[in-house]
MIDOSE-1310 file (N, C-alpha, C; in nm, 2 decimals, decimal comma, always signed):
residues 115
mlkn	+2,50/-1,77/-0,81/+2,38/-1,84/-0,79/+2,37/-1,86/-0,64; +2,25/-1,82/-0,58/+2,23/-1,82/-0,44/+2,24/-1,96/-0,38; +2,17/-2,05/-0,44/+2,16/-2,19/-0,39/+2,29/-2,26/-0,38; +2,39/-2,22/-0,46/+2,52/-2,28/-0,45/+2,59/-2,25/-0,32
nfqa	+2,56/-2,13/-0,26/+2,62/-2,09/-0,14/+2,56/-2,15/-0,02; +2,43/-2,18/-0,03/+2,35/-2,22/+0,09/+2,25/-2,32/+0,04; +2,27/-2,45/+0,06/+2,17/-2,55/+0,01/+2,05/-2,55/+0,09; +1,93/-2,54/+0,03/+1,80/-2,55/+0,10/+1,77/-2,69/+0,13
rpit	+1,75/-2,72/+0,25/+1,71/-2,86/+0,29/+1,62/-2,85/+0,41; +1,54/-2,95/+0,44/+1,46/-2,95/+0,56/+1,53/-2,91/+0,69; +1,47/-2,83/+0,77/+1,53/-2,78/+0,90/+1,50/-2,89/+1,00; +1,60/-2,93/+1,08/+1,58/-3,03/+1,18/+1,61/-2,98/+1,32
neie	+1,67/-2,86/+1,33/+1,70/-2,81/+1,47/+1,70/-2,66/+1,47; +1,71/-2,60/+1,58/+1,71/-2,45/+1,60/+1,83/-2,39/+1,53; +1,94/-2,45/+1,54/+2,06/-2,39/+1,47/+2,04/-2,37/+1,32; +1,99/-2,48/+1,26/+1,96/-2,47/+1,12/+1,85/-2,37/+1,09
wrni	+1,75/-2,36/+1,18/+1,65/-2,26/+1,16/+1,71/-2,12/+1,17; +1,80/-2,09/+1,26/+1,86/-1,96/+1,27/+1,94/-1,93/+1,15; +2,02/-2,03/+1,10/+2,10/-2,01/+0,98/+2,01/-1,97/+0,86; +1,90/-2,04/+0,85/+1,81/-2,00/+0,73/+1,75/-1,86/+0,75
qqri	+1,72/-1,83/+0,87/+1,66/-1,70/+0,90/+1,77/-1,59/+0,86; +1,89/-1,62/+0,90/+2,00/-1,52/+0,86/+2,02/-1,51/+0,71; +2,01/-1,63/+0,65/+2,02/-1,63/+0,50/+1,91/-1,55/+0,44; +1,79/-1,56/+0,49/+1,67/-1,49/+0,44/+1,70/-1,34/+0,46
ntil	+1,74/-1,30/+0,57/+1,77/-1,16/+0,60/+1,88/-1,10/+0,51; +1,98/-1,18/+0,48/+2,09/-1,14/+0,39/+2,03/-1,11/+0,25; +1,95/-1,20/+0,20/+1,89/-1,19/+0,07/+1,80/-1,06/+0,07; +1,72/-1,05/+0,17/+1,62/-0,93/+0,17/+1,69/-0,80/+0,18
ekkn	+1,82/-0,80/+0,23/+1,90/-0,67/+0,23/+1,94/-0,63/+0,09; +1,94/-0,71/+0,00/+1,98/-0,68/-0,14/+1,88/-0,57/-0,19; +1,93/-0,48/-0,27/+1,85/-0,37/-0,33/+1,75/-0,42/-0,44; +1,80/-0,50/-0,53/+1,72/-0,54/-0,64/+1,72/-0,69/-0,64
ltqe	+1,60/-0,75/-0,60/+1,59/-0,89/-0,60/+1,55/-0,94/-0,74; +1,62/-1,05/-0,78/+1,59/-1,11/-0,91/+1,48/-1,21/-0,88; +1,43/-1,26/-0,99/+1,33/-1,37/-0,98/+1,38/-1,49/-0,91; +1,51/-1,52/-0,94/+1,58/-1,63/-0,87/+1,58/-1,61/-0,72
drdy	+1,61/-1,48/-0,68/+1,61/-1,45/-0,54/+1,47/-1,47/-0,48; +1,37/-1,43/-0,54/+1,23/-1,44/-0,49/+1,19/-1,59/-0,48; +1,23/-1,67/-0,58/+1,20/-1,81/-0,58/+1,27/-1,88/-0,47; +1,40/-1,85/-0,45/+1,48/-1,90/-0,34/+1,42/-1,86/-0,20
lrvl	+1,38/-1,74/-0,19/+1,32/-1,69/-0,06/+1,19/-1,77/-0,04; +1,11/-1,80/-0,14/+0,99/-1,87/-0,13/+1,02/-2,01/-0,07; +1,12/-2,08/-0,13/+1,16/-2,21/-0,08/+1,21/-2,21/+0,06; +1,29/-2,11/+0,10/+1,34/-2,10/+0,23/+1,22/-2,07/+0,33
gmlv	+1,13/-1,98/+0,29/+1,01/-1,95/+0,37/+0,93/-2,08/+0,39; +0,91/-2,16/+0,29/+0,84/-2,29/+0,31/+0,91/-2,38/+0,41; +1,04/-2,38/+0,41/+1,12/-2,47/+0,50/+1,10/-2,41/+0,64; +1,11/-2,28/+0,66/+1,09/-2,22/+0,79/+0,95/-2,25/+0,84
ydye	+0,85/-2,23/+0,76/+0,71/-2,26/+0,79/+0,69/-2,40/+0,84; +0,74/-2,49/+0,76/+0,73/-2,64/+0,80/+0,79/-2,67/+0,93; +0,91/-2,61/+0,95/+0,98/-2,64/+1,08/+0,89/-2,58/+1,20; +0,85/-2,45/+1,18/+0,78/-2,39/+1,29/+0,64/-2,46/+1,32
qkfe	+0,58/-2,51/+1,21/+0,45/-2,58/+1,23/+0,48/-2,71/+1,31; +0,59/-2,77/+1,28/+0,62/-2,90/+1,35/+0,67/-2,88/+1,49; +0,76/-2,79/+1,51/+0,83/-2,78/+1,64/+0,79/-2,66/+1,72; +0,73/-2,56/+1,66/+0,69/-2,44/+1,74/+0,55/-2,40/+1,70
pmpk	+0,45/-2,49/+1,72/+0,32/-2,45/+1,68/+0,26/-2,33/+1,76; +0,18/-2,26/+1,69/+0,11/-2,15/+1,76/+0,02/-2,20/+1,87; +0,03/-2,14/+1,99/-0,06/-2,19/+2,09/-0,21/-2,16/+2,06; -0,29/-2,25/+2,09/-0,44/-2,23/+2,07/-0,49/-2,15/+2,19
lekv	-0,53/-2,03/+2,17/-0,58/-1,95/+2,28/-0,73/-1,96/+2,29; -0,77/-1,97/+2,41/-0,92/-1,96/+2,44/-0,96/-1,82/+2,42; -1,09/-1,80/+2,41/-1,14/-1,67/+2,38/-1,09/-1,55/+2,46; -1,09/-1,56/+2,59/-1,04/-1,46/+2,68/-0,89/-1,44/+2,67
elle	-0,82/-1,55/+2,66/-0,67/-1,54/+2,64/-0,64/-1,47/+2,51; -0,72/-1,50/+2,41/-0,70/-1,44/+2,28/-0,72/-1,29/+2,28; -0,82/-1,25/+2,35/-0,85/-1,10/+2,37/-0,74/-1,04/+2,45; -0,69/-1,10/+2,55/-0,58/-1,05/+2,63/-0,45/-1,04/+2,54
almq	-0,43/-1,14/+2,46/-0,31/-1,15/+2,38/-0,31/-1,03/+2,27; -0,43/-1,01/+2,21/-0,44/-0,90/+2,12/-0,41/-0,77/+2,18; -0,46/-0,75/+2,30/-0,44/-0,62/+2,37/-0,29/-0,60/+2,41; -0,23/-0,71/+2,45/-0,09/-0,70/+2,49/+0,00/-0,69/+2,37
dydi	-0,01/-0,78/+2,28/+0,09/-0,79/+2,17/+0,07/-0,68/+2,07; -0,05/-0,63/+2,05/-0,07/-0,53/+1,95/-0,11/-0,39/+2,01; -0,10/-0,38/+2,14/-0,13/-0,26/+2,21/-0,27/-0,21/+2,17; -0,36/-0,30/+2,18/-0,50/-0,27/+2,15/-0,57/-0,23/+2,28
kmqd	-0,64/-0,13/+2,28/-0,71/-0,08/+2,40/-0,86/-0,13/+2,39; -0,92/-0,13/+2,51/-1,06/-0,18/+2,51/-1,15/-0,10/+2,41; -1,13/+0,03/+2,40/-1,21/+0,11/+2,31/-1,20/+0,06/+2,17; -1,09/+0,00/+2,13/-1,07/-0,06/+2,00/-1,16/-0,17/+1,97
fldv	-1,21/-0,24/+2,07/-1,30/-0,35/+2,05/-1,45/-0,31/+2,05; -1,47/-0,18/+2,05/-1,61/-0,14/+2,05/-1,69/-0,17/+1,92; -1,62/-0,20/+1,82/-1,68/-0,25/+1,70/-1,74/-0,39/+1,71; -1,69/-0,46/+1,81/-1,73/-0,60/+1,83/-1,82/-0,61/+1,95
fdte	-1,79/-0,54/+2,06/-1,87/-0,54/+2,18/-1,95/-0,41/+2,20; -2,06/-0,42/+2,27/-2,14/-0,30/+2,29/-2,08/-0,19/+2,37; -2,02/-0,23/+2,48/-1,97/-0,13/+2,57/-1,83/-0,18/+2,63; -1,76/-0,09/+2,69/-1,64/-0,12/+2,76/-1,67/-0,21/+2,88
etil	-1,78/-0,20/+2,94/-1,82/-0,28/+3,05/-1,83/-0,43/+3,01; -1,89/-0,45/+2,89/-1,90/-0,58/+2,83/-1,76/-0,64/+2,81; -1,67/-0,56/+2,76/-1,53/-0,61/+2,73/-1,47/-0,65/+2,87; -1,48/-0,56/+2,97/-1,43/-0,59/+3,10/-1,49/-0,71/+3,16
svlq	-1,61/-0,74/+3,14/-1,68/-0,86/+3,19/-1,62/-0,98/+3,13; -1,59/-0,97/+3,00/-1,53/-1,09/+2,93/-1,39/-1,11/+2,98; -1,31/-1,00/+3,00/-1,18/-1,02/+3,04/-1,17/-1,07/+3,19; -1,27/-1,04/+3,27/-1,28/-1,09/+3,41/-1,35/-1,23/+3,42
nkrk	-1,38/-1,29/+3,31/-1,45/-1,42/+3,30/-1,59/-1,41/+3,37; -1,65/-1,30/+3,37/-1,78/-1,28/+3,42/-1,89/-1,31/+3,31; -1,84/-1,30/+3,19/-1,92/-1,32/+3,07/-1,84/-1,39/+2,97; -1,91/-1,48/+2,90/-1,84/-1,55/+2,79/-1,86/-1,47/+2,66
mtie	-1,76/-1,48/+2,57/-1,77/-1,42/+2,44/-1,87/-1,51/+2,36; -1,95/-1,44/+2,28/-2,04/-1,52/+2,19/-1,96/-1,56/+2,07; -2,02/-1,66/+2,00/-1,96/-1,70/+1,87/-1,95/-1,59/+1,77; -2,05/-1,51/+1,77/-2,05/-1,39/+1,68/-1,94/-1,29/+1,71
eyqq	-1,92/-1,27/+1,84/-1,81/-1,18/+1,88/-1,68/-1,23/+1,84; -1,66/-1,36/+1,87/-1,53/-1,43/+1,83/-1,51/-1,42/+1,68; -1,61/-1,45/+1,60/-1,60/-1,44/+1,46/-1,57/-1,30/+1,41; -1,63/-1,20/+1,47/-1,60/-1,06/+1,44/-1,45/-1,03/+1,47
lssl	-1,41/-1,07/+1,59/-1,27/-1,05/+1,62/-1,17/-1,11/+1,52; -1,21/-1,24/+1,49/-1,12/-1,31/+1,40/-1,11/-1,25/+1,26; -1,22/-1,19/+1,22/-1,22/-1,13/+1,09/-1,15/-0,99/+1,09; -1,16/-0,92/+1,20/-1,09/-0,79/+1,22/-0,94/-0,81/+1,23
ysf	-0,90/-0,91/+1,30/-0,76/-0,93/+1,33/-0,69/-1,05/+1,26; -0,76/-1,11/+1,17/-0,71/-1,22/+1,08/-0,64/-1,33/+1,16; -0,71/-1,40/+1,25/-0,65/-1,52/+1,31/-0,74/-1,63/+1,29
């Protein structure tokens, strides 16, 4: 039984967080996960999520910072945003803070990239 080897309890520091991450990876390496494995992973995942929400919240990015982060983190090119913006010049203007993103553009980005 998995939980006998590693008791699930709230995470209070980074060492515990790393230990649970390692435990999750060990379970995921198994070839055939049982329902008990899946349930246990769900519990561990909730503990990790709670800890990260409390101690490592996602930074709130402003619209231009968000656009830059998408481009950098996901290797998205300006051309990839043409479904949202009319032209590359418009995208460049937004990136250079010469033009603000509209609410509609922001909403389109958020629906395309799920943030």
